SERO-4910 file (N, C-alpha, C, O; in steps of 0.05 Angstrom, whole numbers):
BEGIN
 pado doro    nc1    nc2    nc3   cac1   cac2   cac3    cc1    cc2    cc3    oc1    oc2    oc3
  Met    A     36    134    218     41    144    191     65    163    190     81    162    172
  Val    A     68    180    211     91    199    212    117    183    215    137    189    202
  Val    A    117    162    231    141    146    235    149    132    209    172    132    202
  Asn    A    129    121    195    135    108    169    146    128    149    163    121    133
  Ala    A    135    153    149    145    173    130    174    180    136    190    184    118
  Ile    A    181    182    162    209    188    169    227    165    161    249    170    151
  Ile    A    218    140    165    234    117    157    238    117    127    261    112    117
  Ala    A    217    123    111    219    123     82    238    146     73    251    143     53
  Trp    A    238    167     88    256    190     82    285    183     86    302    191     71
  Leu    A    290    168    107    318    163    115    331    139    101    355    138     98
  Ile    A    314    120     92    325     96     79    345    101     57    366     89     56
  Pro    A    339    119     37    358    124     15    386    133     25    405    129     11
  Phe    A    387    146     48    413    156     57    432    134     66    456    138     65
  Ile    A    420    112     74    437     90     85    456     78     64    480     78     69
  Pro    A    445     69     41    464     58     21    482     79      9    505     73      2
  Val    A    472    104      6    489    125     -5    512    131     14    535    134      5
  Ala    A    507    134     40    528    139     59    548    116     61    572    120     63
  Ala    A    537     92     60    555     68     61    573     66     37    597     59     40
  Leu    A    563     73     14    579     72    -11    600     93    -10    623     89    -18
  Trp    A    593    117     -1    612    139      1    635    131     19    658    137     13
  Trp    A    628    119     42    649    110     61    667     89     48    691     89     51
  His    A    655     70     33    670     49     20    689     60     -1    712     52     -3
  Phe    A    680     79    -16    696     91    -37    719    108    -26    739    113    -40
  Asn    A    716    118     -2    735    137      9    750    128     34    763    143     48
  Lys    A    748    101     39    762     91     63    792     90     59    807     88     79
  Ser    A    801     89     34    829     89     29    839    118     24    823    137     24
  Glu    A    865    121     21    876    148     17    867    160    -10    865    184    -13
  Glu    A    861    142    -29    852    152    -55    822    158    -54    805    139    -50
  Arg    A    815    183    -57    787    191    -54    773    188    -81    778    203   -100
  Leu    A    755    168    -83    742    162   -108    717    179   -113    709    182   -136
  Ile    A    706    189    -91    682    206    -94    687    232    -78    693    231    -54
  Asp    A    685    255    -91    689    281    -78    668    286    -57    645    277    -60
  Lys    A    675    301    -37    655    309    -16    633    326    -29    609    324    -22
  Glu    A    641    342    -48    620    359    -61    599    342    -75    575    349    -75
  Trp    A    608    320    -87    589    302   -101    570    290    -81    546    287    -86
  Met    A    581    282    -57    565    270    -36    544    291    -26    521    284    -22
  Val    A    553    316    -23    535    337    -13    512    342    -33    489    345    -25
  Val    A    519    342    -59    498    347    -79    477    325    -78    453    331    -78
  Ile    A    485    300    -76    466    278    -76    449    278    -51    424    275    -52
  Leu    A    461    283    -28    446    283     -3    426    306     -2    404    303      8
  Cys    A    434    329    -13    416    352    -14    392    346    -32    369    353    -25
  Leu    A    397    333    -55    375    327    -73    356    306    -60    332    309    -63
  Leu    A    368    286    -46    351    266    -33    336    279    -10    313    272     -4
  Leu    A    349    297      4    336    310     27    313    328     20    292    328     33
  Val    A    317    344     -2    297    364     -9    279    354    -31    255    358    -31
  Gly    A    290    340    -51    275    332    -75    251    315    -69    230    319    -81
  Thr    A    254    295    -51    232    277    -46    208    291    -33    186    281    -34
  Trp    A    214    313    -19    192    327     -5    180    350    -21    156    356    -18
  Leu    A    195    362    -39    186    386    -52    182    384    -82    168    401    -93
  Ile    A    195    365    -95    193    363   -124    174    341   -133    176    319   -123
  Pro    A    155    347   -151    137    326   -161    153    303   -173    174    307   -185
  Phe    A    143    279   -169    157    255   -179    185    255   -168    204    250   -183
  Gly    A    188    259   -142    213    264   -128    238    251   -139    257    266   -145
  Pro    A    240    225   -143    265    213   -151    273    221   -180    297    223   -186
  Ile    A    254    226   -197    260    231   -225    276    257   -228    298    257   -240
  Ile    A    265    279   -218    279    305   -220    306    305   -206    325    314   -218
  Pro    A    308    296   -181    334    295   -168    355    280   -183    378    288   -185
  Leu    A    347    257   -195    367    242   -210    376    256   -235    399    255   -243
  Leu    A    358    271   -247    366    288   -270    386    309   -261    405    315   -275
  Phe    A    381    320   -238    400    340   -227    427    326   -221    448    338   -226
  Met    A    426    302   -211    451    288   -206    467    284   -231    492    289   -232
  Met    A    454    276   -253    468    272   -278    479    298   -288    501    299   -299
  Gly    A    464    320   -285    474    345   -293    498    354   -277    515    368   -287
  Ala    A    498    346   -251    520    354   -233    546    341   -241    567    349   -231
  Leu    A    546    321   -258    570    307   -266    590    326   -279    614    321   -280
  Asn    A    580    348   -290    597    366   -305    604    391   -289    615    410   -299
  Trp    A    598    391   -263    603    414   -246    632    413   -236    639    395   -221
  Gly    A    648    432   -244    675    437   -233    689    412   -223    695    394   -238
  Lys    A    695    412   -197    711    391   -185    698    364   -186    711    343   -184
  Leu    A    671    365   -188    657    339   -188    666    322   -211    664    297   -210
  Tyr    A    676    335   -232    684    320   -256    709    303   -251    716    285   -267
  Ser    A    723    309   -228    747    294   -223    742    265   -215    760    248   -218
  Ser    A    718    258   -206    712    231   -200    708    215   -226    700    226   -246
  Ser    A    715    189   -225    712    173   -249    683    169   -256    666    169   -239
  Lys    A    678    167   -282    651    163   -291    639    137   -280    615    136   -273
  Lys    A    656    117   -277    646     91   -267    636     94   -238    614     85   -232
  His    A    651    107   -221    643    110   -193    619    129   -190    602    125   -173
  Arg    A    618    149   -207    594    167   -206    569    152   -214    548    155   -202
  Ser    A    571    134   -235    548    119   -244    539    100   -222    515     96   -218
  Ile    A    558     87   -209    551     69   -187    536     84   -165    517     74   -153
  Phe    A    546    108   -159    535    124   -138    505    132   -144    488    130   -127
  Val    A    501    140   -169    473    146   -178    456    121   -177    433    122   -168
  Gly    A    467     98   -185    451     73   -185    443     66   -156    420     57   -152
  Ile    A    461     69   -138    455     62   -110    434     81    -99    417     73    -83
  Ser    A    435    106   -108    415    125    -99    387    117   -109    367    119    -94
  Ile    A    386    107   -133    360     97   -144    350     73   -128    327     71   -121
  Val    A    369     55   -122    361     31   -106    351     40    -79    331     29    -69
  Gly    A    364     59    -66    355     69    -40    327     80    -41    311     76    -23
  Ile    A    321     95    -62    294    107    -65    274     85    -69    252     85    -56
  Leu    A    280     65    -85    261     43    -90    256     26    -66    235     15    -62
  Leu    A    276     24    -48    273      8    -24    251     20     -6    240      5     10
  Thr    A    245     46     -8    224     57      9    197     46      2    178     48     18
  Gly    A    194     33    -21    169     20    -28    162     -3    -10    139    -12    -10
  Phe    A    181    -13      6    176    -36     24    167    -26     52    159    -43     69
  Val    A    168      0     57    160     10     83    130      6     86    114     13     68
  Pro    A    121     -6    109     92    -11    113     76     15    111     85     36    117
  Thr    A     51     11    103     32     34    101     14     34    125     13     14    141
  Ser    A     -2     55    128    -21     56    150    -44     37    145    -50     30    122
  Ile    A    -58     29    166    -81     11    164   -105     26    154   -111     47    165
  Pro    A   -119     16    133   -143     30    123   -164     32    145   -169     13    160
  Val    A   -177     55    146   -198     60    166   -222     71    151   -221     90    136
  Gly    A   -245     59    156   -270     68    145   -288     81    165   -282     80    189
  Pro    A   -309     95    157   -328    107    176   -340     87    195   -343     63    188
  Gln    A   -346     96    219   -357     77    239   -383     65    229   -390     42    236
  Gly    A   -398     79    213   -424     69    203   -421     46    185   -441     32    180
  Trp    A   -397     40    174   -393     17    157   -389     -8    173   -391    -30    162
  Gly    A   -384     -6    199   -380    -30    215   -352    -42    210   -334    -28    200
  Glu    A   -349    -67    217   -324    -81    214   -321    -89    185   -340    -97    172
  Pro    A   -296    -88    174   -292    -96    146   -297   -126    143   -291   -142    161
  Leu    A   -307   -133    120   -312   -161    113   -286   -176    109   -284   -200    115
  Ser    A   -267   -162     98   -241   -174     92   -219   -154     99   -221   -130     94
  Lys    A   -197   -164    111   -174   -147    118   -149   -156    104   -127   -146    110
  Glu    A   -151   -173     85   -128   -183     70   -135   -184     41   -157   -189     33
  Asn    A   -114   -179     24   -118   -183     -4    -96   -201    -14    -73   -192    -20
  Pro    A   -101   -227    -16    -81   -246    -25    -71   -242    -53    -50   -253    -61
  Asn    A    -85   -225    -68    -77   -220    -96    -60   -196   -100    -52   -189   -122
  Ser    A    -54   -182    -78    -39   -157    -80    -10   -163    -86      1   -185    -80
  Ala    A      3   -145   -100     32   -148   -107     49   -144    -82     41   -132    -63
  Ile    A     73   -156    -83     92   -153    -61    102   -125    -59    108   -114    -37
  Tyr    A    106   -112    -82    117    -85    -84    100    -67   -101     91    -76   -122
  Pro    A     94    -42    -92    101    -31    -66     82    -41    -45     62    -54    -51
  Ala    A     88    -35    -20     73    -44      3     44    -33      2     41     -9     -4
  Thr    A     24    -49      8     -3    -41      8    -18    -54     31    -10    -75     40
  Glu    A    -41    -42     39    -60    -54     58    -87    -49     46    -93    -28     36
  Gln    A   -105    -69     48   -132    -66     37   -153    -78     55   -150   -101     64
  His    A   -174    -62     61   -197    -72     75   -222    -69     57   -224    -50     42
  Val    A   -240    -88     59   -264    -88     43   -289    -89     60   -291   -105     79
  Trp    A   -308    -72     54   -334    -71     67   -356    -77     47   -354    -71     24
  Leu    A   -378    -89     57   -401    -94     40   -424    -76     52   -432    -80     74
  Leu    A   -433    -57     36   -454    -38     44   -480    -45     31   -481    -54      8
  Ser    A   -502    -41     46   -528    -46     35   -543    -19     31   -564    -18     17
  Glu    A   -533      2     43   -546     28     41   -524     49     33   -502     47     42
  Pro    A   -531     68     16   -557     73      3   -564     53    -20   -586     53    -30
  Glu    A   -544     36    -27   -548     15    -46   -527     -6    -42   -507     -1    -29
  Leu    A   -531    -29    -53   -512    -51    -50   -486    -43    -64   -485    -35    -87
  Ala    A   -464    -46    -48   -438    -38    -59   -416    -52    -43   -418    -54    -18
  Ala    A   -395    -60    -56   -371    -69    -43   -351    -46    -43   -345    -36    -65
  Val    A   -342    -38    -20   -325    -15    -18   -298    -23     -6   -297    -36     15
  Ser    A   -277    -17    -20   -250    -24    -10   -234      2     -6   -236     21    -21
  Ile    A   -218      2     15   -199     23     20   -171     11     19   -165     -7     35
  Thr    A   -155     21      1   -128     10     -2   -108     32      4   -109     54     -8
  Thr    A    -89     28     22    -67     46     26    -42     35     13    -36     11     17
  Gly    A    -28     51     -1     -4     41    -16     19     61    -15     15     85    -13
  Arg    A     43     50    -15     67     66    -14     73     78    -41     70     65    -62
  Thr    A     81    104    -42     89    117    -67    119    123    -65    126    145    -56
  Pro    A    136    104    -72    165    107    -66    178    129    -83    201    138    -76
  Trp    A    166    139   -104    179    159   -121    180    186   -107    196    203   -115
  Ala    A    163    192    -88    162    218    -75    149    217    -48    132    199    -43
  Leu    A    156    235    -30    143    238     -4    123    261     -4    111    267     17
  Asn    A    119    274    -27    100    295    -28     76    286    -46     79    268    -62
  Pro    A     53    298    -42     29    289    -56     25    303    -83      5    298    -97
  Val    A     44    321    -91     40    336   -116     40    317   -140     59    302   -145
  Leu    A     18    317   -155     14    299   -178     15    270   -170     18    252   -188
  Gly    A     12    264   -145     14    236   -136     -9    219   -146     -5    196   -153
  Glu    A    -33    231   -148    -56    216   -158    -52    208   -187    -59    186   -195
  Val    A    -41    226   -203    -36    220   -231    -16    197   -233    -19    179   -250
  Ala    A      5    198   -217     25    177   -217     14    150   -209     20    130   -221
  Val    A     -3    150   -189    -15    125   -179    -33    113   -201    -32     89   -206
  Leu    A    -50    130   -214    -67    120   -235    -50    108   -258    -57     87   -269
  Gly    A    -29    122   -265    -11    112   -286      2     85   -279      3     67   -295
  Leu    A     11     83   -254     24     58   -245      4     35   -245     11     13   -253
  Ile    A    -21     41   -235    -41     20   -235    -48     10   -263    -51    -14   -267
  Ser    A    -49     29   -281    -56     22   -309    -34      6   -322    -39    -14   -336
  Ile    A     -9     13   -317     14      0   -329     18    -29   -318     23    -47   -333
  Thr    A     15    -32   -292     21    -57   -279     -3    -76   -279      0   -100   -273
  Gly    A    -27    -66   -286    -51    -83   -285    -60    -89   -257    -74   -109   -253
  Ala    A    -53    -73   -238    -60    -77   -210    -90    -73   -205   -101    -82   -185
  Asp    A   -104    -61   -224   -133    -57   -222   -148    -83   -216   -164    -84   -197
  Lys    A   -143   -103   -232   -158   -128   -230   -152   -142   -204   -171   -152   -191
  Ala    A   -127   -142   -195   -120   -154   -170   -134   -140   -147   -143   -153   -127
  Arg    A   -137   -113   -149   -149    -98   -128   -179   -103   -127   -192   -100   -106
  Met    A   -191   -110   -149   -221   -114   -151   -230   -141   -141   -253   -144   -133
  Gln    A   -212   -161   -141   -221   -188   -136   -235   -192   -109   -255   -206   -107
  Ser    A   -224   -180    -88   -236   -182    -62   -264   -169    -61   -282   -179    -48
  Ser    A   -267   -147    -75   -293   -133    -76   -313   -150    -91   -337   -151    -82
  Ile    A   -305   -163   -112   -323   -180   -128   -332   -203   -111   -356   -211   -111
  Glu    A   -314   -215    -96   -321   -238    -79   -341   -229    -57   -359   -244    -50
  Ala    A   -338   -204    -47   -356   -194    -27   -384   -190    -39   -404   -195    -26
  Leu    A   -385   -180    -64   -411   -176    -77   -425   -203    -82   -449   -206    -78
  Asn    A   -410   -223    -90   -421   -249    -95   -433   -261    -70   -454   -274    -70
  Glu    A   -420   -255    -47   -430   -265    -22   -455   -249    -12   -472   -260      1
  Gly    A   -456   -224    -20   -476   -206     -9   -503   -207    -24   -523   -198    -13
  Ser    A   -503   -217    -49   -528   -218    -64   -529   -242    -82   -509   -248    -96
  Ser    A   -551   -255    -83   -555   -278   -100   -557   -270   -129   -554   -286   -147
  Lys    A   -563   -244   -134   -565   -234   -161   -538   -229   -175   -536   -227   -199
  Val    A   -517   -228   -158   -490   -222   -169   -476   -249   -173   -474   -265   -154
  Asn    A   -465   -252   -196   -450   -277   -202   -427   -269   -221   -430   -272   -246
  Ile    A   -406   -259   -210   -383   -251   -225   -359   -268   -219   -352   -272   -196
  Asp    A   -347   -280   -239   -323   -296   -235   -300   -278   -229   -291   -262   -246
  Pro    A   -289   -278   -205   -267   -260   -197   -241   -265   -212   -222   -250   -210
  Glu    A   -240   -287   -228   -215   -293   -243   -218   -286   -272   -197   -283   -286
  Leu    A   -242   -284   -283   -246   -282   -312   -257   -255   -321   -262   -252   -345
  Phe    A   -263   -237   -304   -275   -212   -312   -255   -193   -326   -231   -198   -325
  Glu    A   -266   -173   -339   -249   -153   -353   -258   -126   -343   -281   -122   -336
  Leu    A   -240   -107   -344   -246    -79   -336   -245    -61   -361   -226    -63   -377
  Val    A   -266    -45   -364   -268    -26   -387   -269      2   -376   -286      8   -359
  Asp    A   -251     19   -385   -251     47   -376   -274     62   -388   -281     58   -411
  Ile    A   -286     80   -372   -307     98   -381   -296    126   -384   -284    136   -366
  Glu    A   -300    137   -407   -291    165   -412   -307    184   -395   -331    186   -397
  Ser    A   -293    199   -378   -306    218   -360   -284    237   -350   -261    233   -355
  Glu    A   -293    258   -335   -273    276   -324   -256    262   -304   -264    243   -291
  Ser    A   -232    272   -300   -212    259   -283   -215    269   -254   -202    257   -236
  Thr    A   -231    289   -249   -235    299   -221   -265    304   -217   -280    308   -236
  His    A   -273    303   -192   -301    309   -185   -301    324   -159   -286    318   -140
  His    A   -319    344   -158   -320    362   -134   -342    351   -115   -365    351   -121
  Tyr    A   -333    341    -92   -351    331    -71   -355    354    -51   -336    363    -38
  Lys    A   -380    362    -48   -386    385    -30   -413    380    -16   -434    378    -29
  Arg    A   -411    378     10   -435    375     27   -427    380     55   -407    368     65
  Gly    A   -441    397     69   -434    403     97   -406    414     99   -399    434     86
  Asp    A   -389    401    116   -362    409    120   -343    399     98   -319    406     98
  Val    A   -353    382     81   -336    370     60   -336    387     36   -357    394     25
  Asp    A   -313    395     27   -310    411      2   -283    403    -11   -263    417     -7
  Ser    A   -283    382    -26   -258    371    -37   -261    363    -66   -281    352    -75
  Val    A   -241    370    -82   -239    361   -110   -221    337   -110   -197    338   -104
  Met    A   -232    314   -117   -218    289   -116   -212    278   -144   -227    282   -163
  His    A   -189    264   -146   -183    250   -171   -199    224   -173   -199    209   -154
  Val    A   -212    220   -195   -230    197   -197   -225    183   -224   -214    193   -243
  Lys    A   -235    158   -224   -234    142   -249   -258    123   -249   -264    110   -230
  Arg    A   -272    123   -272   -296    106   -275   -289     82   -293   -276     86   -314
  Gln    A   -299     59   -285   -296     35   -301   -320     17   -299   -338     22   -283
  Gln    A   -321     -3   -316   -342    -23   -315   -330    -51   -315   -310    -56   -328
  Ile    A   -343    -69   -300   -334    -97   -300   -352   -112   -320   -377   -113   -317
  Val    A   -339   -124   -339   -354   -140   -359   -342   -168   -361   -319   -172   -353
  Met    A   -357   -186   -372   -347   -213   -375   -335   -218   -403   -320   -237   -407
  Asp    A   -342   -201   -422   -332   -203   -449   -325   -175   -459   -343   -159   -463
  Ile    A   -300   -170   -463   -291   -142   -470   -302   -135   -498   -303   -111   -504
  Asp    A   -309   -154   -514   -319   -148   -541   -349   -143   -540   -360   -132   -559
  Leu    A   -362   -150   -518   -391   -146   -515   -396   -132   -488   -410   -144   -471
  Pro    A   -386   -108   -484   -387    -96   -458   -416    -90   -448   -422    -93   -425
  Leu    A   -434    -81   -466   -461    -74   -458   -477    -99   -451   -493    -98   -432
  Ile    A   -473   -120   -465   -488   -145   -460   -478   -159   -435   -494   -171   -421
  Thr    A   -452   -159   -431   -441   -174   -408   -434   -156   -384   -418   -165   -367
  Leu    A   -445   -132   -383   -440   -114   -360   -448   -127   -334   -470   -138   -332
  Arg    A   -431   -126   -314   -437   -138   -288   -437   -118   -265   -452   -120   -246
  Ala    A   -419    -97   -267   -417    -78   -245   -404    -52   -254   -389    -52   -273
  Asp    A   -410    -31   -240   -397     -5   -244   -376     -1   -222   -380     -9   -199
  Val    A   -354     12   -230   -332     16   -212   -325     46   -211   -322     59   -232
  Leu    A   -322     56   -187   -312     84   -183   -288     83   -165   -289     72   -143
  Thr    A   -267     95   -174   -242     96   -158   -236    125   -151   -236    142   -169
  Val    A   -231    130   -126   -224    157   -116   -197    155   -103   -192    138    -86
  Ile    A   -179    173   -111   -151    171   -101   -144    197    -86   -150    219    -95
  Gln    A   -130    193    -64   -120    216    -49    -91    210    -41    -85    192    -26
  Ala    A    -72    226    -53    -44    223    -45    -39    241    -21    -51    262    -18
  Glu    A    -20    232     -4    -15    246     21     14    251     25     31    238     13
  Trp    A     21    269     43     48    274     50     59    249     64     45    236     80
  Gly    A     84    243     59     97    220     72    100    196     54    109    175     63
  Gly    A     93    199     28     97    177      9     76    155     11     82    132      9
  Glu    A     51    164     14     29    144     16      4    155      1      0    179      0
  Ala    A    -11    137    -11    -36    144    -25    -58    125    -15    -53    102     -8
  Thr    A    -82    137    -13   -106    121     -5   -124    119    -29   -131    139    -42
  Ile    A   -133     95    -35   -150     90    -58   -177     78    -48   -178     57    -36
  Leu    A   -198     93    -53   -225     84    -46   -238     73    -72   -240     88    -92
  Thr    A   -247     48    -71   -259     35    -94   -287     26    -88   -291     12    -68
  Ile    A   -306     35   -104   -334     28    -99   -344     11   -123   -344     21   -145
  Val    A   -352    -14   -117   -362    -31   -138   -391    -36   -134   -399    -47   -113
  Arg    A   -408    -29   -153   -437    -32   -151   -448    -49   -174   -440    -46   -197
  Pro    A   -466    -68   -167   -477    -86   -188   -490    -71   -211   -501    -49   -206
  Gly    A   -488    -82   -234   -499    -69   -258   -529    -67   -258   -540    -51   -273
  Phe    A   -543    -82   -241   -572    -81   -240   -583    -59   -223   -607    -55   -221
  Gly    A   -565    -44   -209   -573    -22   -192   -587      0   -208   -581      3   -232
  Glu    A   -604     15   -195   -620     35   -208   -610     63   -201   -624     83   -209
  Ser    A   -588     66   -187   -579     92   -178   -568    108   -202   -554     97   -219
  Asn    A   -574    134   -202   -562    152   -222   -539    167   -210   -527    185   -224
  Asp    A   -531    161   -186   -509    174   -173   -483    161   -182   -471    145   -167
  Ile    A   -473    169   -205   -449    156   -216   -424    162   -199   -405    147   -201
  Trp    A   -425    183   -184   -402    191   -168   -404    181   -139   -387    188   -123
  Ala    A   -424    165   -133   -427    154   -106   -423    175    -84   -407    171    -66
  Glu    A   -438    197    -87   -434    219    -69   -437    211    -39   -421    219    -23
  Asp    A   -458    196    -33   -463    189     -5   -439    174      7   -430    180     29
  Val    A   -429    154     -7   -408    138      3   -382    154      6   -368    153     26
  Val    A   -375    168    -15   -349    183    -16   -349    205      5   -330    209     19
  Ile    A   -372    220      7   -373    241     27   -372    231     55   -359    243     72
  Glu    A   -385    208     60   -383    196     87   -354    189     93   -345    192    116
  Trp    A   -340    178     73   -312    171     77   -295    196     82   -278    196    100
  Leu    A   -299    217     67   -284    242     70   -290    254     98   -272    265    111
  Glu    A   -315    253    107   -322    263    133   -307    248    155   -298    260    175
  Ser    A   -303    222    151   -289    206    172   -259    214    173   -247    212    194
  Leu    A   -248    222    150   -220    230    150   -216    257    165   -195    261    176
  Glu    A   -236    274    164   -234    300    177   -241    298    207   -236    317    222
  Ala    A   -254    276    215   -263    274    243   -239    271    262   -242    269    287
***
């Protein structure tokens, strides 16, 4: 994970440095050194310390266009330079993520691949089928967060990205297939289901033993007809997100059949066991 974080940190510098060399290899200096220093400093510090890393640094870059000598560079070349910086940041989304790891008590994952996952950003997903404390398909997904290498507001950004891109359904398909295999009572078409958001708090405090963490959460339901959610309810979904330093987020998704009798809407046992494994 540390190596991948360093690679993701250094990638944006490569196209920026190459472009600066290209613009200044002749006697006519098209990009000032000061301009280069400003961009490198923003890339160096912004991705680690500023929430939504690329957004704020790029705003600073645009503001820097009016700083003293920096104004001597042509608008065209400055715009190209900023554009290449954006490309460099986005390229970090292809850096591989760490392999998902579950508690030893879960055994070997039922599935280690998600053929429905998007090419970008890079993700890895493992799925387990649990029978205790209740039947549940549990997936752990690690995904790259190319906009920043810091976890500040990372969970909010991940939830927003998932909602905008519709990645939720693709992420659920492997879990639904696992549930179908694990119980004859479950019969959910992994291609035709719909997800309905449940209004609830966005965070939940998990506290037991050595675990004392406030996690970002999202509750949903899997239904077969979005116009008749109560009648066609098939499963409850709980998503727990943890953003980490280094430009990576871990998403724990718990899918439980709708016929379950548990009142533990926050899946305390499963989530706390997972959090304990992270601290071990």
